[in-house]
N, C-alpha and C positions, 0 to 999 in steps of 0.2 A: 504494500500500500504506500501511497505518497505521503501518508501521515507518519511514516518512519516506523510503523509498528507491525511486525509479523505476529499473527495470532493463530492458535490452533482451535478447532471447533469440534463439537459433538453434534452429529446430525440428528440424534434423537429418533423420534418416530418417523420411519421412512415415508409414511402416508402423507405427512404434513411437512416434513423436512424443516423443523425449527432448528435454528442454529444457536448454540450456547457458547460464548467465549470462555474457554478454559484457562487461557493464559495470554496475557498481553504485556509487553514490556518495551519501553523506548530505549533499547540498548544501541540502536543505530543513531549516528549523528546526521545521517542523510536518508533520503527516501529509499525504501526497499524496492528493488526492481525484479527480483525473482526469488524463489524458494523451492526446496525439495526435501523429501524424507529419504532416509537411508532404507535399504531393503528390510531391515529388522524393525524399523520404526522407532529405534532408540535415539537416533540423531536427526536433527533438522538443521538445514543450512539456509541462510537468507543473505542474498547479495544486494549491494546497494549501488546507487548511481555514481559513487565516487571510487568504486573499485575494491571495496572491502567486503569480505564474506564473514558472517558470524555463524559459528557452529553452536547449536544448542543440544543439550543432552537431557534425556528424560530421567528425572530423579524421583524415585518414590511413586506414589499414586498420582499420575498426571501432573507432576511438578516439573517444570522445565527450567533449566538454568543455563546461562551463557557459558560455553566451554572455552572457546578460543576465537580470536579475531585473526583472519587470514588476510594479509596485506601484500601487495605487489603489483596488482593490475594498475594501469595508469588511467583507466576510464571505466565507465559503467560496466558492471557484470550483467550480461544478458541471459545467461543460463547456467544453472548448477546441476550436475548429475553425479550421483553416487555410483560406485562400482557395484553393479548388480550381481556379480558372480559371488560376492560375499564369502570368499574362501580365505582361510588364514594364509599369511605369507605373501599376500598380494603386494605389488610394488606401489600401488596407490589406492586411496580410499575415495577421493573426490576429485572431479574435474570441473573447472569453471571456464566459461567463454566470455570474452569481453569486447567492447567497442575498440579496445586498443589493438585488435586484430590478432590476438594471441589466445591460446588455450593453456591453462596452468593445471598441472596435476599435483595433488596434495597427498602426502603420506602421514600416517599417524603411528606412533610407537604403540604396540599392543599393551593394553592395561595401564597406560599412563595418560591421565587426563591432561590435556593442554599441550602435549608434546607433538605438535604438528609442524611439518616442514614442507616447503615447495620442492617436489621431487623432480619436476621438469617443466620447461616452458617451450611450447610449440609455436613457432612463428608460421601462421597459416598461409601467408602469401596473398590473402585477400586484399583487394584494393580499398575496401571499406569495412565497417564494423562487422564482427562475427555475431550473428544473431542466435545461433543454436549449435549444438553438437549432439551426436548420437554415436552408438557403438554397434558394429555389425559383426556377425560371426566370421571366422576365417574363410578365405576363398577355397581352402582345401582342408580336409580333416587333419587336425594337429598343426595347422599353419598359423601364421601370425595374426593377431587381432587387427581389426580395422576400425578407423574412426572417420566419420563424415561431419563436415561443418557446413553451415549456410551463412550467407552474408548479404548485406545491403547492396553489394555489387551485382546481385542477381544470380550468382553461381553457388554451387555446392562443390566441395572438394573432398575426395576420398583419400585417406592416408593409411599406409600399411606400417604396422609396428615392426621395427628392425632392432631387436635387442634392447633390453631395458625399456626405457620410455623414450626412445628415439623413433620418430615417425618420418617416413618418406612419402611424398605425394604419389598416388597411384593413378588418379583420374580427376579431371575437371568436368563437372556436370553443368552445362550451360543451356538453358532453355531458349536462348536466342531472342529474348524479348527485351528491347532497350528500355531503360528507365524503370524496370520492375525489380523490386527487392525480393529476395528469398527470406521468409520470415521464421518458419518453424519446421521441424523435422520429426518424423515418427518412424522408427525402423520396423521392418516387417521380415520375419524369418520364414523362408520358403523351405521346400523339401530339400534334404541334403545340405550341401554347403552353400547353395545359392542364397543371395540376399537381395533385399529391396528396401527402399526408403521412400516414404511419402514426404513431399515437400510442398509447403504452402507459399503463395506469392502475393505480393501487395495488390495485384489486379483481381484478387478473389479466386484464383484458380488453384487447384490441387494437381500435382503431377506425381505419378508413381514411377520412380526410377528403378530399373531392374538390371542386375548384372548377368552377363551371359558370356558365351564364347567370343562374341563380337564386341565385348566391352559393355559399357552402361548405355541404356537408352530408355526413353519415356515410353511406357506401354499403356498407360491410362491417363486421361486428362478429365477433370471434372471442375465444376464451378460451385462455389459457396456463395449464395446470394446475400445481399446486404442492402439495407435502406440508406447506408452511408458509404457508397462504393469508393469514394475518393479518399476516405480517411480511415476506414476500418482495417484492423490488423487481424489476420487469421492465425489462430493458435491451434495446435494439434496435440492430441493425447491418445495413447493406445489403451485398449482394454487389457488389463493384466491376465484375465482369464480366458480371453477369446481373441486370437490373432486376426479374426475376420471382422472385428469391430473397430471403428475409428471415430473419435470425437473431434469435431471441427467447430470452433467458436469464433464468430465474427460479428462485431458490433453487438446488437441486442439478441442475437440468435445463437443457440447451441444446437448443433446437428449431430445425429448419430448415423454414421455411414456404415453400411454392411458390405462385406466382400462381394464383388460382382464379377460377372463374365466380362471380357474385354469390351463388348459393345453394349453393355447394359449396366446402369447404376441406379441405386435406390438410396434415398435419404429420408430420415424421419426427424422432424423438428421437435426438439425436446421442450 
């Protein structure tokens, strides 16, 4: 929120969806721009417009306390993502993407509260701000991990992990539409080692990029309508229990998209 306050909520009765603020604290000196939960739900991170991320930890029965402030970005943090593999011995715990055109990986010493360090800085090569990042499965079983970033410059970039937290660019995904920013990403796991990623654009379109033997290409294009087409930002979120569902939020509408055949699409306005 722009009031500088990250808050956690209890949805209560699903039939009425009342919201109850469980914890609210002005620990940020600047407006909060993004937030994310860890896979276990024990950690919450909130990034702000000045490039600082604050990590919160669940203490006791729904008691949240600020754990550590992560500083280093030179501009607004646009996206925070925890490592979803949730395996011990991982090289990183959290990744942050920023308007400074970089992605930072953060590591935490196990069992030591507050012992966090920046493990790596990836210069993405984007001409403008990085708006989102996502992680894809390896291109072959047992192969290196892959990361994809999106940018205001209208492109997505796919990176291949090369030892430690060193990443090399594998591909640039350019929709070829001048003046249109790429705003949000949602990865999609296909059969085998194949991968795909949904990307939303400032003109209200969604594009499904899929990897194959011939490289990356757009296989599906759809449009998210809005009553404010010139100003609305489209945000994407995947359903954790069904890879066939995609949530797209634009202006005053939230839409639930179902997986479709290449020539047919359906959407239900929430």
